[in-house]
Steps between C-alpha positions, in 0.01 A plus 500: 500500500582173680850354492365198312352721229740789438377780278612468140443807288378433146759584233518851360337571167542761225197661340552502124151611402479845661433674168297224333321303771446127450128490580306174492203460269260532794671819617482644149125433491451701819718780369300504177173520692630799697526702178124508457448585866745791478326662204352832595715553809603862515689629802356814655456617856126539454473148363701349784301688765168398345605134490619514861174658620300230322709218646506635855150644518656812657581847372717684758870493407601743776771757420593535134882468516466186287331672205784685328753216508243254368413737218868515405525123529202444271641730234839332522344154465302606194789671319809309619392172660540257206281260697370169375124432532570296813715786628214745448257273683743453786585866541136607476408245765792605721433874491127449548571277798706775661203736475261233632731452798505876553120519498479218755759664724323837496175321578673336798607840634149636445347215698777495759655847535686371806728309262676831439612494864728204435865589555759372255796483733867478403481272196809312386547585133715296262622684191706326234491385142348165408759220508699678779369289788190705579254212465703268724544775760131585482398138546733450795369801688140416412552163672493702823127504574536794739536712186225575247561403139294500183408160353439470127126445532464814709713708261265405216181577693567695821129531585262212437190533282193575714358148463813327634555465875817287486825515305419179311374665181801728474736209565331291231522782245865559585576132448313497170716786378818317599380186327436694179840666520672164555315356200649760267825565692608164643851622581397815684543346846867449421533879493239611753295242684142596574231334711162634611630566850855617427599843626469767232622853449266797510512603132143375461388722788672797339316410180176594677636853502579487129876515536719193532811341354278206407389692190861502377505119504197479270653665194745757369310821578736800461238772552377335818856461632587862426188618684569273795860620538395866496208457742515526877399157626424619854119505448514141378704386799249675724231293335710190554495581871123532482477152346722361777269659758205327339677164494600534865138575590382191312765247601711654772872555521705784640836510324537439128779346297488667157706457184526635147769589245322827429587625849861545385404822324240615752695554823356850545131393485573196714661698780224761483218246532678248726738719707567226757577224246810280494658445158685194371666559162626204297782537247636266233713514186277701263603292198369184669184683606438628148561167328280307739214749515491557124473124453200484732329801343548374145375155598186654651454726196394207283156547656479876453719622211458477127684200359780451440601648835747783440752380757755770414247780540367363830843409635659834420197683638536317830875554506423872503230469766736303721765765449248769594409327826854416604620851415216647707594272789861621486392865474237491776648253747574785742128569539450183701555509879854381569403324821211312334637397164728217391675423171510127425744369240375189323802272549513575873126442538528164324786402729298552819140603440383452860778726630390767253142481624625530857678823404177639354308409812759672717474837326120458475475431873308183417549198732708227337413206721592134474144435383533758222830351384350151500202618294740631238700177499178300468403712201832428331468127573164489323596747227859424396638759262489385140264211577335536157834531322646813349522673166842574358517844343724708276476877478609497136168330414354849522760682293656644814874546541598401856806729492278796416268412789795476739622843395152653530457370855860518625413767756224283647733197520773700668265683738362178647805273471329249274679183398498449122383156390655470155 
């Protein structure tokens, strides 16, 4: 920002229609039309695989580690999902797309077996809950073009359709999706800004293996969550590595910057699959995390859940999931290599974000040059935090007692020296 035009953040807002969304007449017409389109949708693994084969024109899915979790997911959706017609359409499209992407990736390895020779060397892996600074940290490091990151368009379609020789089609489709989201969720960028080229986490790549935290964000699915927690995720992280090999073969890159909240409860698979990785763990007051994230999830749920949105059910469900992940992080922190892992407390990161990145680079043995630092500063100049405004939130909107949450996660707060925010 120039001195003559200083950045002025739009005022904060409160969302008062989380349970009963204030849709426009035009939006309601689209929602009504989706009901007819959703008729007859029945989630089954066979149905998803058949649809993916038809769309991709391919039939080799590779190894079958994806099959069992997707079968559990389909059953959970059918019996527990409480999805709206638009939610059914969206989730059907999403899960089918994962299988289409898998077919295209396996076809790539069939045509180019040398892609399997790609080495995924010493990735830098960010693990932390949403709203704890992970996105800002991810964006800063991704500004360093000597590192390989995953843009949104590539996360959606890692391998292009056979008739496309450039990225243009995938970019256009990614932008169309963002435009549709913004039409129905005009305040979403206040909580999590998205552009077609912004750096994204790898939960969509894990979805190609049938096991990803992304499924948790699409509905309250207790059976799916129970299965996921009890299942060894190592095969799915191995498949993630295979996807990264394919992406490196297609577009280059040697060292990845990765990020996902789900990594907090998967330290064992991560260290098994990426033994030379460096880990950056972000920590923030869990009450603030829960209030903010539940607001975002409930706002998004107007497009997927039966109306009115059951904000208490969704909020309390996510309060438990957040507790699960933070408890796992506390329990398993010792599994990460001491010399290549760093705990980052939110208030300290916000005080000096560049210094925090420099610390990560030091333990990762990654050059932190003047050019790298300037690239990060340039990113912040063009993407000031809160440039779209912010959403004010209150954890009691979800029937959650903040004192109870503090007691439940007191060990986590004490273990990592987290500053309470209220």
